[in-house]
DSSP file (Angstrom, degrees, kcal/mol; ACC not computed):
  #  RESIDUE AA STRUCTURE BP1 BP2  ACC     N-H-->O    O-->H-N    N-H-->O    O-->H-N    TCO  KAPPA ALPHA  PHI   PSI    X-CA   Y-CA   Z-CA
    1    1 A X     >        0   0    0      0, 0.0     4,-1.9     0, 0.0     5,-0.2   0.000 360.0 360.0 360.0 -44.5   41.9  -27.1  -17.1
    2    2 A X  H  >  +     0   0    0      1,-0.2     4,-2.0     2,-0.2     5,-0.1   0.869 360.0  53.7 -66.4 -35.7   42.3  -30.8  -16.3
    3    3 A X  H  > S+     0   0    0      2,-0.2     4,-2.0     1,-0.2    -1,-0.2   0.885 107.7  50.7 -65.3 -39.8   40.0  -30.4  -13.3
    4    4 A X  H  > S+     0   0    0      1,-0.2     4,-2.3     2,-0.2    -1,-0.2   0.892 109.2  51.3 -63.9 -39.9   37.3  -28.8  -15.4
    5    5 A X  H  X S+     0   0    0     -4,-1.9     4,-2.3     1,-0.2    -2,-0.2   0.887 108.9  51.1 -65.9 -38.9   37.5  -31.6  -17.9
    6    6 A X  H  X S+     0   0    0     -4,-2.0     4,-1.8     2,-0.2    -1,-0.2   0.895 110.4  48.6 -64.1 -40.7   37.1  -34.2  -15.1
    7    7 A X  H  X S+     0   0    0     -4,-2.0     4,-2.1     2,-0.2    -2,-0.2   0.896 111.1  50.9 -65.5 -40.2   34.0  -32.4  -13.8
    8    8 A X  H  X S+     0   0    0     -4,-2.3     4,-2.4     1,-0.2    -2,-0.2   0.907 109.5  49.9 -65.2 -41.5   32.5  -32.3  -17.3
    9    9 A X  H  X S+     0   0    0     -4,-2.3     4,-2.3     1,-0.2    -1,-0.2   0.870 109.2  52.4 -65.1 -35.9   33.1  -36.0  -17.8
   10   10 A X  H  X S+     0   0    0     -4,-1.8     4,-2.4     2,-0.2    -1,-0.2   0.905 109.4  49.1 -65.6 -41.2   31.5  -36.7  -14.4
   11   11 A X  H  X S+     0   0    0     -4,-2.1     4,-2.6     2,-0.2     5,-0.2   0.922 111.6  48.8 -63.9 -44.0   28.4  -34.7  -15.4
   12   12 A X  H  X S+     0   0    0     -4,-2.4     4,-2.3     1,-0.2    -2,-0.2   0.908 111.8  49.7 -62.1 -41.7   28.2  -36.5  -18.7
   13   13 A X  H  X S+     0   0    0     -4,-2.3     4,-2.3     2,-0.2    -2,-0.2   0.898 111.9  47.7 -64.3 -41.1   28.5  -39.8  -17.0
   14   14 A X  H  X S+     0   0    0     -4,-2.4     4,-2.5     2,-0.2    -2,-0.2   0.932 112.7  47.5 -66.8 -45.8   25.8  -39.0  -14.5
   15   15 A X  H  X S+     0   0    0     -4,-2.6     4,-2.3     1,-0.2    -2,-0.2   0.905 113.1  49.1 -63.0 -41.4   23.3  -37.7  -17.1
   16   16 A X  H  X S+     0   0    0     -4,-2.3     4,-2.4    -5,-0.2    -1,-0.2   0.912 111.2  50.3 -63.1 -42.4   24.0  -40.8  -19.3
   17   17 A X  H  X S+     0   0    0     -4,-2.3     4,-2.2     2,-0.2    -2,-0.2   0.902 110.4  49.2 -62.9 -42.4   23.4  -43.1  -16.3
   18   18 A X  H  X S+     0   0    0     -4,-2.5     4,-2.1     2,-0.2    -1,-0.2   0.912 111.9  48.3 -65.4 -42.7   20.2  -41.4  -15.4
   19   19 A X  H  X S+     0   0    0     -4,-2.3     4,-2.3     1,-0.2    -2,-0.2   0.915 112.4  48.4 -63.4 -42.8   18.8  -41.6  -18.9
   20   20 A X  H  X S+     0   0    0     -4,-2.4     4,-2.7     1,-0.2     5,-0.2   0.880 108.8  54.7 -64.5 -37.7   19.8  -45.3  -19.1
   21   21 A X  H  X S+     0   0    0     -4,-2.2     4,-2.1    -5,-0.2    -2,-0.2   0.929 110.0  45.4 -61.8 -46.5   18.1  -45.9  -15.8
   22   22 A X  H  X S+     0   0    0     -4,-2.1     4,-2.3     1,-0.2    -2,-0.2   0.933 114.2  48.8 -63.4 -45.9   14.8  -44.4  -17.0
   23   23 A X  H  X S+     0   0    0     -4,-2.3     4,-2.8     1,-0.2     5,-0.2   0.914 110.9  49.6 -62.1 -44.1   14.9  -46.3  -20.3
   24   24 A X  H  X S+     0   0    0     -4,-2.7     4,-2.7     1,-0.2    -1,-0.2   0.895 111.0  49.1 -65.5 -39.7   15.7  -49.6  -18.7
   25   25 A X  H  X S+     0   0    0     -4,-2.1     4,-2.6    -5,-0.2    -1,-0.2   0.915 113.5  46.9 -64.5 -41.7   12.9  -49.3  -16.2
   26   26 A X  H  X S+     0   0    0     -4,-2.3     4,-2.3     2,-0.2    -2,-0.2   0.935 115.5  44.5 -66.2 -45.8   10.4  -48.4  -18.9
   27   27 A X  H  X S+     0   0    0     -4,-2.8     4,-2.6     2,-0.2    -2,-0.2   0.916 115.2  49.1 -64.9 -42.4   11.5  -51.2  -21.2
   28   28 A X  H  X S+     0   0    0     -4,-2.7     4,-2.5    -5,-0.2     5,-0.2   0.921 112.1  47.4 -63.4 -44.5   11.5  -53.7  -18.3
   29   29 A X  H  X S+     0   0    0     -4,-2.6     4,-2.2    -5,-0.2    22,-0.2   0.893 113.2  48.8 -63.4 -39.9    8.1  -52.7  -17.1
   30   30 A X  H  X S+     0   0    0     -4,-2.3     4,-2.3    20,-0.2    -2,-0.2   0.912 111.6  49.3 -65.7 -42.6    6.7  -52.9  -20.6
   31   31 A X  H  X S+     0   0    0     -4,-2.6     4,-2.1     2,-0.2    -2,-0.2   0.926 112.5  46.9 -63.3 -45.5    8.3  -56.3  -21.2
   32   32 A X  H  X S+     0   0    0     -4,-2.5     4,-2.4     1,-0.2    -1,-0.2   0.893 111.2  53.1 -64.2 -38.8    6.9  -57.7  -17.9
   33   33 A X  H  X S+     0   0    0     -4,-2.2     4,-2.2     2,-0.2    14,-0.3   0.900 108.8  48.8 -62.6 -41.2    3.4  -56.2  -18.7
   34   34 A X  H  X S+     0   0    0     -4,-2.3     4,-2.1     2,-0.2    -1,-0.2   0.891 110.7  50.9 -65.8 -38.2    3.4  -57.9  -22.1
   35   35 A X  H  X S+     0   0    0     -4,-2.1     4,-2.1     2,-0.2    -2,-0.2   0.905 109.8  49.9 -65.0 -40.4    4.4  -61.2  -20.5
   36   36 A X  H  X S+     0   0    0     -4,-2.4     4,-3.0     1,-0.2     5,-0.3   0.887 108.7  53.4 -64.4 -38.1    1.5  -60.8  -18.0
   37   37 A X  H  X>S+     0   0    0     -4,-2.2     4,-1.5     1,-0.2     5,-0.7   0.915 109.6  48.1 -60.3 -42.7   -0.8  -60.1  -20.9
   38   38 A X  H  <5S+     0   0    0     -4,-2.1    -2,-0.2     2,-0.2    -1,-0.2   0.877 116.8  42.3 -67.1 -37.5    0.3  -63.3  -22.5
   39   39 A X  H  <5S+     0   0    0     -4,-2.1    -2,-0.2     1,-0.2    -1,-0.2   0.939 126.7  29.3 -75.1 -47.3   -0.2  -65.4  -19.3
   40   40 A X  H  <5S-     0   0    0     -4,-3.0    -2,-0.2    -5,-0.2    -3,-0.2   0.434  99.7-126.4 -97.6  -0.6   -3.4  -63.9  -18.1
   41   41 A X  T  <5 +     0   0    0     -4,-1.5    -3,-0.2    -5,-0.3    -4,-0.1   0.928  64.7 135.5  55.1  51.4   -4.9  -63.0  -21.5
   42   42 A X    >>< -     0   0    0     -5,-0.7     4,-1.5    -6,-0.2     3,-0.8  -0.509  39.3-166.7-122.5  61.2   -5.6  -59.4  -20.5
   43   43 A X  H 3>  +     0   0    0      1,-0.3     4,-0.7    -6,-0.2    -1,-0.2   0.625  70.0  13.9 -30.6 -70.2   -4.3  -57.9  -23.8
   44   44 A X  H 3> S+     0   0    0      1,-0.2     4,-2.3     2,-0.1    -1,-0.3   0.774 116.3  67.5 -87.2 -17.7   -3.8  -54.1  -23.3
   45   45 A X  H <> S+     0   0    0     -3,-0.8     4,-2.6     1,-0.2     5,-0.2   0.890  98.3  47.9 -73.9 -39.7   -4.1  -53.8  -19.6
   46   46 A X  H  X S+     0   0    0     -4,-1.5     4,-2.8     2,-0.2    -1,-0.2   0.911 113.4  49.6 -64.7 -41.5   -0.9  -55.6  -18.5
   47   47 A X  H  X S+     0   0    0     -4,-0.7     4,-2.5   -14,-0.3    -2,-0.2   0.936 113.9  44.7 -61.7 -47.8    1.1  -53.6  -21.1
   48   48 A X  H  X S+     0   0    0     -4,-2.3     4,-2.6     2,-0.2    -2,-0.2   0.909 115.1  47.7 -65.0 -42.3   -0.3  -50.3  -19.9
   49   49 A X  H  X S+     0   0    0     -4,-2.6     4,-2.6     2,-0.2     5,-0.2   0.920 113.0  48.6 -65.4 -43.0    0.1  -51.2  -16.2
   50   50 A X  H  X S+     0   0    0     -4,-2.8     4,-2.5    -5,-0.2   -20,-0.2   0.899 111.8  50.0 -62.5 -40.6    3.7  -52.4  -16.8
   51   51 A X  H  X S+     0   0    0     -4,-2.5     4,-2.5   -22,-0.2    -2,-0.2   0.931 112.1  46.8 -63.0 -46.7    4.5  -49.2  -18.8
   52   52 A X  H  X S+     0   0    0     -4,-2.6     4,-2.4     2,-0.2    -2,-0.2   0.900 113.8  47.8 -64.1 -41.1    3.1  -46.9  -16.1
   53   53 A X  H  X S+     0   0    0     -4,-2.6     4,-2.9     2,-0.2     5,-0.2   0.903 111.6  51.4 -66.1 -39.9    4.9  -48.8  -13.3
   54   54 A X  H  X S+     0   0    0     -4,-2.5     4,-2.2    -5,-0.2    -2,-0.2   0.908 110.7  47.6 -62.5 -42.6    8.1  -48.7  -15.4
   55   55 A X  H  X S+     0   0    0     -4,-2.5     4,-2.1     2,-0.2     5,-0.2   0.930 113.9  47.4 -63.6 -45.4    7.8  -44.9  -15.8
   56   56 A X  H  X S+     0   0    0     -4,-2.4     4,-2.3     1,-0.2    -2,-0.2   0.939 114.0  46.3 -62.8 -47.1    7.1  -44.4  -12.1
   57   57 A X  H  X S+     0   0    0     -4,-2.9     4,-2.6     1,-0.2    -1,-0.2   0.864 109.7  56.2 -64.6 -34.9   10.0  -46.6  -11.0
   58   58 A X  H  X S+     0   0    0     -4,-2.2     4,-2.0    -5,-0.2    -1,-0.2   0.931 111.3  41.5 -61.8 -45.9   12.3  -44.9  -13.5
   59   59 A X  H  X S+     0   0    0     -4,-2.1     4,-2.3     2,-0.2    -2,-0.2   0.836 113.6  52.4 -74.5 -31.5   11.6  -41.5  -12.1
   60   60 A X  H  X S+     0   0    0     -4,-2.3     4,-2.4    -5,-0.2    -2,-0.2   0.912 110.3  50.0 -66.0 -41.0   11.8  -42.7   -8.5
   61   61 A X  H  X S+     0   0    0     -4,-2.6     4,-2.4     2,-0.2    -2,-0.2   0.895 110.5  49.2 -62.5 -40.4   15.2  -44.2   -9.3
   62   62 A X  H  X S+     0   0    0     -4,-2.0     4,-2.7     2,-0.2     5,-0.2   0.918 110.8  50.0 -65.1 -43.4   16.4  -41.0  -10.9
   63   63 A X  H  X S+     0   0    0     -4,-2.3     4,-2.3     1,-0.2    -2,-0.2   0.909 112.0  48.2 -62.2 -41.3   15.2  -39.0   -7.8
   64   64 A X  H  X S+     0   0    0     -4,-2.4     4,-2.2     2,-0.2    -1,-0.2   0.913 112.0  48.9 -65.0 -43.1   17.0  -41.4   -5.5
   65   65 A X  H  X S+     0   0    0     -4,-2.4     4,-2.3     2,-0.2    -2,-0.2   0.912 112.1  48.3 -64.3 -42.6   20.2  -41.3   -7.6
   66   66 A X  H  X S+     0   0    0     -4,-2.7     4,-2.3     2,-0.2    -1,-0.2   0.904 109.4  53.7 -64.1 -40.5   20.2  -37.5   -7.6
   67   67 A X  H  X S+     0   0    0     -4,-2.3     4,-0.9    -5,-0.2    -2,-0.2   0.916 110.3  47.0 -60.1 -43.1   19.6  -37.4   -3.9
   68   68 A X  H  X S+     0   0    0     -4,-2.2     4,-0.7     1,-0.2     3,-0.4   0.888 111.7  50.9 -65.4 -38.8   22.6  -39.6   -3.3
   69   69 A X  H >< S+     0   0    0     -4,-2.3     3,-0.6     1,-0.2    -2,-0.2   0.845 105.6  55.1 -68.4 -33.1   24.7  -37.5   -5.7
   70   70 A X  H 3< S+     0   0    0     -4,-2.3    -1,-0.2     1,-0.2    -2,-0.2   0.721  99.1  62.4 -74.1 -19.3   23.8  -34.3   -3.9
   71   71 A X  H 3<        0   0    0     -4,-0.9    -1,-0.2    -3,-0.4    -2,-0.2   0.769 360.0 360.0 -72.5 -25.0   25.0  -35.7   -0.6
   72   72 A X    <<        0   0    0     -4,-0.7    -1,-0.2    -3,-0.6    -2,-0.1   0.494 360.0 360.0 -65.0 360.0   28.5  -36.0   -2.0
């Protein structure tokens, strides 16, 4: 019983970590895109580019993390 609970907690921790990773990359990319818009005066394009890069990096990070976890 205790072993099952430990496995369940590990799964919850991994899923939480993956979700947080995606969110942080998206928010970070969006923030950097808005800052680039403010500096270069390219209003919507920096935000959109930052958002797209954040989404891509988030999913690449998740794929890398899953790959590492599957090696265990």
